C-alpha positions as CSV (number, residue, x, y, z in Angstrom):
1,M,50.2,113.2,30.0
2,R,53.1,115.7,30.9
3,C,56.2,114.8,32.8
4,C,57.7,117.4,34.8
5,F,61.2,117.7,33.3
6,H,63.3,120.3,31.7
7,Q,61.6,122.0,28.8
8,R,63.4,123.0,25.6
9,A,64.2,126.5,24.2
10,S,61.7,125.9,21.5
11,Y,59.0,126.2,23.6
12,N,60.1,127.5,26.5
13,R,60.3,131.2,25.2
14,H,56.5,131.1,24.8
15,F,55.8,130.6,28.5
16,L,53.0,127.9,27.8
17,S,52.9,124.4,28.1
18,Q,52.5,122.6,24.9
19,K,49.0,121.4,26.1
20,F,47.6,124.7,25.9
21,R,49.5,126.4,23.0
22,K,46.8,125.2,20.5
23,L,44.5,127.7,22.3
24,W,46.5,130.3,21.8
25,N,47.8,132.6,18.9
26,V,50.9,133.7,20.6
27,R,53.0,136.6,18.7
28,L,56.1,137.6,20.1
29,S,57.6,140.7,19.6
30,V,61.2,142.1,21.0
31,L,61.5,145.8,21.6
32,L,65.2,147.0,21.1
33,F,66.1,150.3,22.4
34,A,69.0,151.5,20.2
35,K,70.3,154.3,22.2
36,N,71.7,151.8,25.1
37,K,71.7,148.6,22.9
38,R,70.2,146.8,25.7
39,C,67.2,144.5,25.5
40,I,65.1,145.8,28.2
41,A,61.9,143.9,27.3
42,R,60.1,141.2,25.6
43,A,56.5,141.7,25.2
44,V,54.4,138.8,24.9
45,T,50.6,139.8,23.1
46,M,48.1,137.1,23.2
47,S,44.9,137.2,20.9
48,S,41.3,136.2,22.9
49,S,40.4,132.5,22.6
50,I,37.1,130.6,22.9
51,E,38.4,128.8,25.9
52,T,40.0,130.0,28.9
53,P,42.8,127.9,29.5
54,V,43.9,126.9,32.7
55,A,47.2,128.4,34.0
56,A,50.3,126.9,33.0
57,P,52.3,125.3,35.9
58,P,55.4,127.3,36.9
59,T,58.7,126.9,35.4
60,V,61.9,126.6,37.6
61,V,65.6,126.8,36.9
62,V,67.8,125.0,39.4
63,I,71.4,125.9,39.3
64,G,73.4,122.9,40.1
65,C,73.2,119.1,40.9
66,G,75.1,118.8,43.9
67,P,73.4,117.6,47.0
68,G,71.0,120.8,46.9
69,G,70.0,120.2,43.1
70,M,69.5,116.5,43.7
71,F,67.5,116.8,47.0
72,F,65.2,119.6,45.3
73,L,64.5,117.1,42.4
74,H,63.8,114.5,44.7
75,A,61.5,116.1,46.8
76,L,59.7,117.2,43.3
77,A,59.9,113.7,42.1
78,T,58.5,112.2,45.6
79,K,55.5,114.6,45.8
80,R,54.8,113.4,41.8
81,R,54.8,109.7,42.7
82,A,52.6,110.6,45.7
83,L,50.0,112.2,43.7
84,R,50.0,109.5,41.1
85,A,49.3,107.1,43.9
86,K,46.1,109.2,44.8
87,G,45.3,108.7,41.1
88,D,45.5,112.8,41.5
89,E,46.3,113.7,37.8
90,A,45.6,117.4,38.2
91,G,47.7,117.8,41.0
92,V,50.5,116.2,38.8
93,E,50.0,118.5,35.9
94,A,50.2,121.4,38.2
95,L,53.3,120.6,39.3
96,P,56.3,122.8,38.3
97,V,58.2,122.3,35.2
98,V,61.8,122.2,36.4
99,T,65.3,122.3,34.5
100,C,68.5,121.7,36.3
101,F,71.9,122.8,34.9
102,E,75.1,121.3,35.9
103,H,78.7,122.3,34.6
104,A,80.1,118.7,35.0
105,S,79.1,115.6,33.3
106,V,78.4,113.7,36.6
107,P,76.0,114.9,39.5
108,G,77.4,115.1,43.1
109,G,78.8,118.7,43.5
110,V,81.7,118.9,45.8
111,W,81.0,115.3,47.0
112,R,82.6,114.4,43.8
113,A,86.3,113.8,44.3
114,R,89.3,115.5,42.7
115,T,92.2,113.3,41.8
116,G,95.4,113.7,40.0
117,T,93.8,112.2,37.1
118,A,90.5,113.5,37.2
119,T,88.7,115.3,34.2
120,I,85.3,116.8,35.0
121,I,84.2,117.7,31.5
122,N,84.0,115.2,28.4
123,N,85.7,117.6,26.0
124,P,89.0,119.1,27.2
125,S,88.4,122.1,24.8
126,A,85.0,122.9,26.0
127,P,86.3,125.5,28.5
128,A,87.3,127.4,25.4
129,K,84.2,127.0,23.3
130,A,81.7,127.9,26.4
131,E,83.9,131.1,26.9
132,V,83.8,132.0,23.3
133,A,80.1,131.2,22.9
134,L,79.4,133.4,26.1
135,K,81.2,136.7,24.8
136,K,79.5,136.3,21.4
137,Q,76.5,136.2,23.3
138,R,77.0,139.2,25.1
139,R,78.3,141.1,21.8
140,E,75.0,140.4,20.1
141,D,72.9,141.0,23.2
142,P,74.1,143.9,25.5
143,A,71.5,143.3,28.1
144,C,73.2,140.1,28.7
145,P,76.4,140.8,31.0
146,H,75.9,142.1,34.4
147,E,76.9,145.8,34.7
148,E,79.6,145.6,37.0
149,K,82.9,146.4,37.8
150,K,85.5,145.7,35.6
151,D,87.5,143.3,38.2
152,D,84.3,141.4,38.8
153,C,83.9,140.7,35.1
154,M,87.6,139.5,35.0
155,I,86.8,137.3,38.1
156,E,83.9,135.7,36.1
157,E,85.7,135.2,32.7
158,S,89.1,133.9,34.7
159,M,86.6,131.0,36.0
160,M,85.5,130.2,32.2
161,R,88.8,129.2,31.3
162,G,90.4,125.8,32.1
163,L,93.1,126.9,34.5
164,S,96.4,124.6,35.5
165,I,96.9,123.8,38.9
166,S,99.4,122.2,41.3
167,H,98.7,118.4,39.9
168,T,99.7,119.2,36.3
169,D,98.1,116.1,35.1
170,S,94.8,117.1,36.7
171,T,92.2,118.5,33.7
172,S,89.3,120.4,35.3
173,Q,87.7,124.0,35.1
174,S,87.6,126.5,38.2
175,T,84.2,127.0,36.7
176,E,82.7,123.4,37.6
177,E,80.9,124.6,40.9
178,G,81.0,126.1,44.2
179,E,81.0,124.4,47.6
180,D,81.9,123.7,51.0
181,E,78.8,122.9,49.6
182,Q,78.6,124.5,48.3
183,N,78.7,127.5,45.8
184,E,80.8,127.0,43.0
185,E,82.3,128.6,40.6
186,S,79.9,127.6,38.3
187,D,76.8,125.4,38.8
188,S,77.3,122.6,41.0
189,D,79.3,122.3,43.9
190,E,77.9,123.3,47.8
191,S,79.2,123.8,51.1
192,D,76.4,121.3,52.0
193,S,78.4,119.6,54.5
194,D,80.5,120.1,57.5
195,E,82.9,117.7,55.8
196,S,83.8,120.3,53.3
197,D,86.4,122.9,53.7
198,S,85.3,125.5,55.8
199,D,88.4,126.5,57.6
200,E,87.4,130.4,57.6
201,S,88.9,130.9,60.9
202,D,92.2,131.7,59.5
203,S,91.6,133.9,56.4
204,D,91.2,137.7,56.3
205,E,87.9,138.7,55.1
206,E,89.0,142.1,53.4
207,E,92.0,140.2,51.6
208,E,91.4,139.0,48.1
209,E,92.5,135.3,47.2
210,G,95.6,135.1,45.7
211,D,96.6,133.8,41.8
212,F,100.2,133.3,42.0
213,T,103.2,131.5,40.9
214,I,105.8,128.8,42.6
215,G,108.4,127.4,40.5
216,E,106.4,125.6,37.4
217,D,103.0,125.5,39.2
218,R,100.6,128.1,38.7
219,L,98.2,128.1,42.0
220,T,94.8,129.0,41.1
221,P,91.6,128.7,43.0
222,P,90.2,125.5,41.6
223,S,86.8,124.0,42.1
224,A,85.6,123.0,45.6
225,N,85.6,119.2,44.9
226,M,86.7,116.9,47.8
227,Y,89.6,114.9,47.7
228,E,89.4,110.9,46.7
229,A,90.4,109.8,50.3
230,L,88.2,111.9,52.6
231,W,86.0,110.7,55.5
232,T,83.2,112.5,57.2
233,N,84.1,114.3,60.2
234,G,80.8,113.9,62.2
235,P,78.2,111.0,62.6
236,K,76.8,109.6,59.6
237,E,73.6,109.1,61.5
238,A,72.8,112.9,60.8
239,I,73.2,112.3,57.5
240,E,70.9,109.3,56.9
241,F,67.5,109.9,55.0
242,P,64.2,108.7,56.5
243,D,63.1,107.8,53.0
244,Y,66.1,105.7,52.2
245,T,68.0,104.4,55.0
246,F,71.5,103.1,55.6
247,D,70.3,99.5,56.3
248,E,68.2,99.5,52.9
249,H,71.1,100.5,51.0
250,F,74.3,99.1,52.5
251,G,72.6,96.1,54.3
252,H,75.0,96.1,57.1
253,A,75.7,97.9,60.4
254,L,77.8,100.6,59.7
255,P,80.5,102.7,61.7
256,I,79.9,106.1,62.6
257,Y,82.3,107.7,60.3
258,M,81.9,107.1,56.6
259,P,84.0,107.7,53.6
260,R,83.0,110.3,50.9
261,Q,82.5,107.8,48.1
262,A,80.1,105.5,49.9
263,L,77.9,108.6,51.0
264,L,78.1,109.9,47.4
265,E,76.5,106.4,46.0
266,Y,74.0,106.6,48.7
267,M,72.7,109.7,47.9
268,Q,72.7,109.0,44.2
269,A,70.9,105.7,45.0
270,R,68.2,107.6,47.0
271,V,67.0,109.8,44.0
272,T,67.1,107.3,41.3
273,R,66.1,103.8,42.9
274,H,62.3,104.9,42.4
275,E,63.5,106.8,39.3
276,P,65.9,105.3,37.0
277,T,66.0,108.0,34.5
278,F,65.8,110.7,37.2
279,F,69.0,112.5,35.7
280,D,67.9,112.2,32.2
281,E,64.6,113.6,32.9
282,F,65.7,116.6,34.9
283,V,69.2,117.6,34.4
284,R,71.2,119.1,31.7
285,F,75.2,118.3,32.4
286,N,78.1,119.8,30.7
287,T,76.2,122.9,30.7
288,T,77.7,126.2,32.2
289,V,75.2,128.8,33.1
290,G,76.7,132.3,32.4
291,D,73.9,134.9,33.2
292,V,71.2,134.9,35.5
293,K,68.8,138.3,35.6
294,Y,65.1,138.9,36.5
295,D,63.2,140.9,33.7
296,E,60.8,143.2,36.0
297,D,58.5,143.7,32.8
298,L,58.2,140.1,32.3
299,K,58.4,138.9,35.6
300,K,60.9,135.9,34.4
301,F,64.3,135.0,34.9
302,V,66.3,135.1,31.7
303,V,68.9,132.3,31.9
304,V,71.9,132.1,29.2
305,S,73.8,129.1,29.2
306,S,76.3,127.5,27.0
307,N,76.9,123.7,26.3
308,N,80.4,122.7,27.3
309,V,80.9,120.3,24.6
310,T,79.3,122.3,21.4
311,G,79.5,125.8,22.8
312,E,76.3,126.5,21.8
313,T,74.6,129.3,23.7
314,T,71.1,129.1,24.7
315,T,69.0,132.1,26.4
316,E,65.7,130.6,28.3
317,Y,62.9,132.2,30.5
318,Y,61.8,130.9,33.6
319,D,59.4,131.6,36.7
320,K,61.3,130.7,39.4
321,C,65.1,130.3,40.1
322,V,66.8,127.9,42.9
323,W,70.3,128.4,43.7
324,A,71.4,125.0,44.6
325,A,75.3,125.4,44.0
326,G,76.1,126.4,47.6
327,L,77.5,129.7,49.1
328,N,81.0,128.6,49.5
329,G,82.2,128.2,45.8
330,R,85.5,129.3,45.5
331,P,88.6,128.2,47.3
332,F,90.2,130.9,48.9
333,I,94.2,131.7,49.4
334,P,94.7,134.9,51.5
335,K,96.6,137.3,48.9
336,A,98.9,138.6,51.7
337,M,100.0,134.9,52.2
338,S,100.3,134.0,49.1
339,S,102.7,136.9,48.3
340,I,104.9,135.6,51.3
341,L,105.7,132.7,49.4
342,V,106.3,134.4,45.9
343,E,108.4,137.2,47.4
344,G,110.3,135.0,49.5
345,K,110.9,132.7,46.4
346,F,109.4,129.4,48.3
347,L,111.0,126.2,46.8
348,G,108.3,123.8,48.1
349,K,104.8,123.3,46.9
350,A,102.0,125.3,47.8
351,M,98.2,124.3,47.0
352,H,94.6,124.6,48.4
353,S,93.0,121.6,50.5
354,S,90.4,121.3,47.8
355,N,93.2,120.7,45.0
356,M,94.7,117.8,46.8
357,G,94.2,114.8,44.6
358,D,96.4,111.8,44.9
359,F,99.2,114.0,47.2
360,D,101.1,111.0,48.3
361,D,104.3,112.3,46.6
362,D,103.9,115.8,48.3
363,I,103.9,114.6,51.9
364,R,105.6,111.0,52.2
365,G,108.5,111.5,54.1
366,K,108.4,115.5,54.3
367,N,107.6,118.2,56.3
368,V,104.2,119.5,55.6
369,L,102.8,122.8,56.7
370,F,99.1,123.2,56.8
371,I,97.6,127.0,57.2
372,G,94.2,126.7,59.0
373,D,92.8,124.7,61.8
374,S,89.5,123.6,60.5
375,Y,88.1,120.0,59.6
376,S,90.2,119.7,56.2
377,S,93.0,120.3,57.9
378,E,91.8,117.9,60.7
379,D,91.2,115.1,57.6
380,L,94.1,116.0,55.7
381,A,96.7,115.7,58.6
382,L,95.2,112.2,59.3
383,T,95.5,110.7,55.8
384,A,98.9,112.5,55.7
385,I,99.9,110.7,58.9
386,K,98.6,107.5,57.2
387,R,100.0,107.8,54.0
388,G,103.8,108.6,55.6
389,V,104.4,112.0,56.3
390,K,107.4,112.9,58.4
391,K,105.8,115.9,60.5
392,V,102.8,118.1,60.2
393,Y,102.6,121.4,61.2
394,I,99.4,123.2,61.7
395,C,99.2,127.1,61.8
396,S,96.3,128.6,63.1
397,R,95.5,132.3,64.0
398,S,92.3,131.7,66.2
399,G,93.2,128.2,67.7
400,E,89.4,127.8,67.5
401,G,89.1,124.9,64.7
402,A,88.4,121.3,65.1
403,A,92.4,120.4,64.7
404,S,92.9,122.8,67.8
405,Y,90.8,120.4,70.0
406,M,92.5,117.4,69.2
407,G,93.7,115.8,72.4
408,A,96.4,113.6,70.4
409,W,97.6,112.7,67.2
410,P,98.9,109.3,66.0
411,M,102.5,108.8,66.8
412,N,102.4,112.5,68.2
413,K,103.6,113.4,64.5
414,V,101.7,116.7,64.6
415,E,102.1,120.2,65.9
416,V,99.8,122.8,66.2
417,L,101.0,126.4,66.3
418,K,98.0,128.1,67.8
419,S,97.8,132.0,67.7
420,S,100.2,132.0,65.0
421,T,100.6,133.2,61.3
422,P,103.5,132.7,58.4
423,T,105.3,136.1,58.0
424,A,108.4,134.9,56.0
425,V,110.4,132.2,54.0
426,I,113.4,131.3,55.4
427,N,116.8,128.8,54.9
428,N,117.0,129.8,51.2
429,G,113.3,129.2,50.1
430,K,113.1,125.9,52.3
431,G,111.8,127.2,55.5
432,I,108.8,128.9,56.8
433,R,108.8,131.5,59.8
434,C,105.6,131.8,62.0
435,E,105.2,134.5,64.3
436,R,102.3,134.9,67.2
437,V,99.1,136.9,66.6
438,E,96.5,138.3,68.6
439,Y,93.3,139.4,67.7
440,S,92.4,143.1,67.9
441,F,89.0,144.3,68.6
442,K,89.9,147.7,67.9
443,S,91.3,147.2,64.3
444,E,89.0,144.0,64.0
445,K,92.2,142.2,62.5
446,Y,94.9,139.8,63.8
447,E,97.9,141.6,64.5
448,I,101.5,140.6,65.3
449,V,102.9,140.7,68.7
450,E,105.8,142.6,69.0
451,N,108.8,141.1,70.8
452,A,107.3,137.8,70.6
453,D,109.4,134.4,69.9
454,C,109.2,133.1,66.3
455,Y,108.7,129.8,65.3
456,D,111.2,128.6,62.3
457,M,110.4,125.3,60.5
458,E,113.9,125.2,58.6
459,D,112.4,122.5,56.3
460,I,109.3,122.3,54.9
461,S,108.5,120.5,51.4
462,T,104.5,121.3,51.1
463,I,102.2,124.0,52.1
464,I,98.4,123.2,52.4
465,F,96.0,126.3,52.7
466,C,93.2,124.9,54.5
467,T,91.8,128.6,54.6
468,G,88.2,127.9,53.2
469,Y,85.9,129.3,50.5
470,R,84.3,132.6,49.1
471,T,81.1,132.7,47.6
472,N,80.9,133.1,43.8
473,M,77.4,133.7,42.2
474,T,79.2,136.1,39.4
475,M,76.7,134.3,36.9
476,L,73.6,135.8,39.1
477,D,72.7,139.4,38.4
478,K,74.1,141.8,41.3
479,S,70.2,142.3,42.4
480,L,69.7,138.7,42.7
481,R,73.0,138.1,45.3
482,E,74.1,141.3,46.5
483,E,72.3,141.0,49.7
484,V,73.1,137.6,50.1
485,E,77.0,138.4,49.7
486,D,76.4,141.0,52.2
487,Y,77.8,139.6,55.4
488,D,78.1,143.1,57.1
489,T,74.3,143.4,57.7
490,Y,73.9,144.6,61.0
491,M,71.0,145.1,63.4
492,Q,70.6,146.9,66.9
493,M,68.9,145.2,70.0
494,P,65.8,146.7,72.1
495,K,67.2,149.2,74.4
496,D,66.0,147.0,77.5
497,W,67.5,143.9,76.1
498,K,69.2,141.6,78.8
499,M,70.9,138.3,78.2
500,K,69.1,135.4,80.0
501,E,71.2,134.2,82.9
502,N,73.3,131.5,82.3
503,N,76.2,129.3,83.9
504,Q,78.7,132.2,83.2
505,T,76.4,135.1,84.1
506,E,78.3,135.3,87.6
507,E,81.5,135.9,86.4
508,L,80.8,137.9,83.1
509,G,77.8,139.8,84.5
510,H,75.5,141.4,82.3
511,V,77.4,142.5,79.2
512,P,75.7,145.2,77.5
513,P,74.8,144.3,73.8
514,S,77.3,146.2,71.0
515,K,75.9,149.3,69.2
516,Y,75.5,146.8,66.1
517,I,75.4,143.1,65.9
518,Y,75.6,140.8,63.0
519,P,73.3,137.9,63.1
520,S,74.7,136.7,59.7
521,E,77.6,135.2,61.8
522,C,75.5,132.6,63.1
523,T,72.0,131.0,61.9
524,L,70.9,133.5,59.5
525,T,72.2,134.4,55.9
526,P,71.5,137.8,55.0
527,G,69.0,138.9,52.7
528,L,67.1,135.7,52.8
529,F,63.9,134.3,54.7
530,R,64.1,130.7,55.0
531,G,66.0,130.5,51.7
532,A,63.7,132.9,49.7
533,L,65.5,136.3,48.8
534,M,63.0,138.7,50.4
535,S,63.6,141.5,47.8
536,N,62.6,139.0,45.1
537,P,61.1,135.6,46.7
538,N,60.9,134.1,43.3
539,M,64.9,133.8,43.6
540,M,65.5,131.3,46.4
541,F,68.7,129.6,47.6
542,V,69.2,126.2,49.2
543,T,71.9,127.0,52.2
544,Q,72.9,125.4,55.3
545,V,74.3,126.5,58.7
546,S,73.5,124.0,61.1
547,D,75.6,120.5,62.4
548,V,73.5,118.5,60.2
549,P,74.0,120.0,56.8
550,L,72.7,117.6,54.6
551,M,69.6,117.1,56.6
552,E,69.2,120.5,56.8
553,I,69.9,120.9,52.6
554,D,67.3,118.2,52.3
555,V,64.5,120.2,54.5
556,G,65.6,123.6,52.7
557,A,64.7,121.6,49.1
558,W,61.5,120.8,50.6
559,M,60.9,124.5,51.8
560,M,62.0,125.8,48.0
561,L,59.4,123.1,46.4
562,G,56.8,124.3,49.0
563,F,57.4,128.0,48.0
564,V,57.4,127.3,44.4
565,T,53.6,125.1,44.4
566,G,52.3,127.7,47.1
567,E,52.1,124.9,49.7
568,V,54.3,126.8,52.0
569,E,53.1,130.5,52.4
570,L,55.5,133.5,51.9
571,P,54.8,136.3,54.2
572,A,54.9,139.9,53.5
573,R,58.4,141.4,53.5
574,E,57.6,142.8,56.5
575,E,56.6,139.8,58.6
576,M,59.9,138.0,56.9
577,E,61.8,140.5,58.7
578,R,60.0,140.4,62.0
579,I,60.6,136.7,62.0
580,N,64.2,137.1,61.4
581,R,64.8,139.4,63.8
582,K,63.0,137.4,66.7
583,L,65.5,134.6,65.6
584,A,68.2,136.8,65.8
585,I,67.3,138.0,69.1
586,A,66.6,134.5,70.2
587,Q,70.5,133.9,69.4
588,M,71.9,136.4,71.3
589,D,70.8,134.5,74.7
590,N,73.3,131.2,73.8
591,I,76.5,131.9,74.8
592,F,78.2,130.4,71.8
593,M,76.3,132.3,69.4
594,R,76.2,135.7,71.0
595,G,79.9,135.6,71.1
596,D,79.9,135.3,67.3
597,V,77.5,138.1,66.5
598,D,78.3,140.5,69.2
599,T,81.6,142.2,69.9
600,N,81.2,143.2,73.3
601,Y,80.4,139.7,74.5
602,D,83.3,138.1,72.6
603,V,85.8,140.7,74.3
604,A,84.3,139.4,77.6
605,L,84.5,135.7,76.8
606,S,88.2,136.4,75.4
607,A,89.3,137.7,78.6
608,L,88.9,134.4,80.4
609,P,92.0,132.7,80.9
610,D,93.3,129.7,78.8
611,E,92.8,127.6,82.0
612,H,88.9,128.5,82.4
613,W,86.7,125.7,82.6
614,S,84.8,127.1,79.8
615,N,87.8,125.6,77.6
616,D,87.7,122.4,78.9
617,I,84.8,120.1,77.3
618,L,85.4,117.7,80.1
619,Q,83.8,120.2,82.6
620,K,80.3,119.9,83.3
621,K,79.4,123.3,82.9
622,S,81.4,123.2,79.5
623,R,79.4,120.3,78.2
624,E,76.1,122.4,79.3
625,N,77.1,125.0,76.7
626,E,77.9,122.7,73.9
627,H,74.5,121.2,74.7
628,A,72.9,124.7,74.7
629,Y,74.5,125.3,71.3
630,G,73.5,121.9,69.6
631,H,70.0,122.0,70.9
632,F,69.5,125.7,69.8
633,V,70.5,124.8,66.1
634,M,68.6,121.3,65.9
635,R,65.5,123.3,67.1
636,L,65.9,125.5,64.2
637,V,66.2,122.5,61.8
638,A,63.0,120.8,63.6
639,E,61.2,124.3,63.1
640,L,62.0,124.3,59.4
641,K,61.0,120.9,58.9
642,K,57.6,121.6,60.4
643,V,57.1,124.5,58.3
644,A,58.4,122.9,54.9
645,G,55.8,120.0,55.5
646,Y,59.1,117.4,55.8
647,P,58.2,114.0,56.0
648,H,60.0,113.3,59.2
649,D,59.6,114.7,62.5
650,I,62.2,115.6,65.4
651,G,60.2,118.2,67.3
652,D,60.0,122.1,66.6
653,F,61.6,125.1,67.8
654,E,60.2,124.9,71.5
655,K,60.8,121.4,71.8
656,L,62.9,118.5,70.4
657,N,61.4,115.3,70.2
658,E,63.4,112.0,71.6
659,K,65.0,111.5,67.9
660,G,66.0,115.4,67.8
661,E,67.6,115.0,71.1
662,K,69.4,111.8,70.3
663,L,71.1,113.8,67.2
664,V,72.0,116.6,69.5
665,E,73.9,114.2,71.8
666,M,75.8,112.1,69.0
667,N,76.8,115.4,67.7
668,I,78.3,116.4,70.9
669,R,79.8,113.1,71.6
670,S,81.9,113.5,67.9
671,G,83.8,116.5,69.6
672,Y,84.2,114.5,72.9
673,D,85.8,111.8,71.0
674,R,88.6,114.5,69.6
675,Y,89.2,116.0,72.6
676,T,89.5,112.9,75.0
677,L,92.7,111.4,73.0
678,D,95.5,111.0,75.3
679,P,99.0,111.8,74.0
680,K,100.2,109.7,77.2
681,N,98.7,106.7,76.3
682,K,101.4,104.5,75.1
683,D,99.4,101.7,74.0
684,E,97.1,103.5,71.5
685,N,99.1,106.8,70.7
686,S,100.6,105.0,67.6
687,W,97.3,104.4,65.8
688,R,94.0,105.9,67.9
689,T,92.1,108.2,66.1
690,F,88.9,110.0,66.8
691,R,87.1,107.6,64.3
692,D,88.6,104.6,66.5
693,V,85.6,104.8,68.9
694,A,85.7,102.5,71.5
695,D,81.9,102.1,72.1
696,P,80.1,103.1,69.1
697,E,76.8,101.3,69.9
698,E,75.8,104.7,71.6
699,N,75.0,105.9,68.0
700,V,71.8,104.7,66.9
701,S,70.1,105.4,63.7
702,I,66.9,107.7,64.2
703,H,65.1,105.9,61.8
704,T,65.8,102.2,62.1
705,G,67.4,102.0,65.6
706,T,70.3,100.4,64.0
707,K,73.5,100.8,66.4
708,A,76.6,101.5,65.0
709,V,79.8,99.3,65.1
710,K,83.6,99.8,65.0
711,L,85.8,100.0,62.1
712,K,86.8,96.5,60.6
713,C,90.2,97.3,61.8
714,R,92.0,100.4,63.0
715,W,91.5,103.6,60.8
716,M,95.3,103.9,60.2
717,D,95.5,100.3,58.8
718,L,92.3,100.8,56.3
719,D,93.0,100.3,52.8
720,D,91.8,103.7,51.0
721,T,91.6,102.1,47.7
722,D,88.9,99.3,49.4
723,D,85.6,100.4,47.7
724,N,84.2,98.5,51.0
725,V,86.3,99.9,53.4
726,H,83.6,101.1,55.1
727,I,81.8,97.8,55.6
728,D,82.6,94.5,57.9
729,P,80.9,91.3,56.4
730,A,80.6,90.2,59.9
731,A,78.8,93.1,61.4
732,K,75.4,92.5,62.0
733,L,72.3,94.9,61.6
734,S,71.6,95.3,65.6
735,K,68.8,97.0,67.3
């Protein structure tokens, strides 16, 4: 009986399973065109046979073993167990044969922690070996490298090297993966959670990431791992899986927010509890994917990979390819901002939020500047207060990130500088000047406000860039990623279109849509239909755009498996585009979503005064708008569950069921917990955070009915070195 696990090169190149190879006389001939020295085709000729064999199952390569990769393999293993339970061995034999490549030595993607002493691979010399091996492969097979600009190649090759980072005792490779939940520099990380650093609100799309030196520290974009002490910023109830609940894993009632390590262990236990050899069976660790292209003649993906330990390079062929390494793989630092620090000779330390590690020495008793105001900034600011920071400044151009909506911070140690950006190094390299900025819809950039007051911070020891990530799929051929990376994709609305009436229609009136709208700024990834590349549906991407990222990634994994097995039908491209367009038009009726994709409406919303009710979540109508947004996104996830045949139901796009409605309410309540923190409450101001929820029992598991409980002590007093920091032994499972 054949197991559905990765097949080795020795028989993968024949495209046939071992069972049927005896029926065939296979002759493989490689046709070389000397003129351009490219291998443009490999022809497989087969002689006739007495028997006509059953078609071999499809072969699939999965890139990355973060949550996306783990969940795809788990969906396959789950389906296999179900077929065996029914006695359907023919169904088991027809399942795809899957190989998962993971650059790191362990699974987890961005959920793995980055610490000051972490080593991602077993052999420190492996980056060099992998690079040499791939370069050798390119010399021998000119068809291997992508025909891209020199700059693209330089970026790819720089990511194959082990680069020093702010913590000089840390050993890692920038290729290890991409996040952010990822997408990673190599093959593992994803931006699969809203806990990852998605602080893109304060970074220029047109700027390139900086690679600069400050003192002895070389700051280069590292892998997009989380830092050791990270906690989730959203309710855990949206992360719980129906086939393995928190009750089953932890055996205790839990608080609403959880530490990173506990959830990583939960995810790994889920995939291994019925399959103890899960990772041995499916995954090749310590393997860097250097090149993936699609051969139109063979109708196969040609995958070049290299063993990080031995440097051995292998070329293999697959029917399908699943990108599970996320779409936010490269930590991003705006080049203009890094230049300010270099040219101004800043004397302190600067690093990206993904490279925090054990950062106590960089913040204790010091003044720290965070650039960017989204979730990583929020979490790191709280952690810095816990670790004894003197003062935290958060510089935000947009003022629309999570940190900017925090009602209060413990001991009032955080000051958020909204609508501002660093412009100069001052005080002989010890300080930073920020100036006021406004967004110009004409130039589509933030611009300095002339004659506005400056804000000088005379003593800054550490700067932390919470400026998000960029996609990094450089190992994929341009034909496989160009559409996905094109966020300038636009569409035009029907001429007679009018927005449905809402609670702001009376004030704003009918705002004509812009000539071009950009649906990829919201719920649609350009070039994709439910994860499948429309130009080549054999190429698939596990993505997430919602406020329930791990749930959406799990659903996406089932969708990809359905595409591979044929259980989920892929319509013709024309129909794919029609369905995507219908969704894009539907999201234009949502206030928040339209503001993201339509410049005209964004201008109208921006013209409202700061004290307008829409900016106050305590106002009923503002809460209605929050609910409408959360409801739309959750209905989209519900619809994907239905289509994918996911084994759990929260409704559909037309209507959520009770479980779906609960998820929406819990997500909204999380934002409310932040906004309602009171800086004037002297009794609580020294310790309360949004994680110190006064009435956690409102959050209930949609799978078991178990109510959330309070933290076992104040979050500020929790011991981050305690492996069971999230568990209160006295907390019982109450329904």
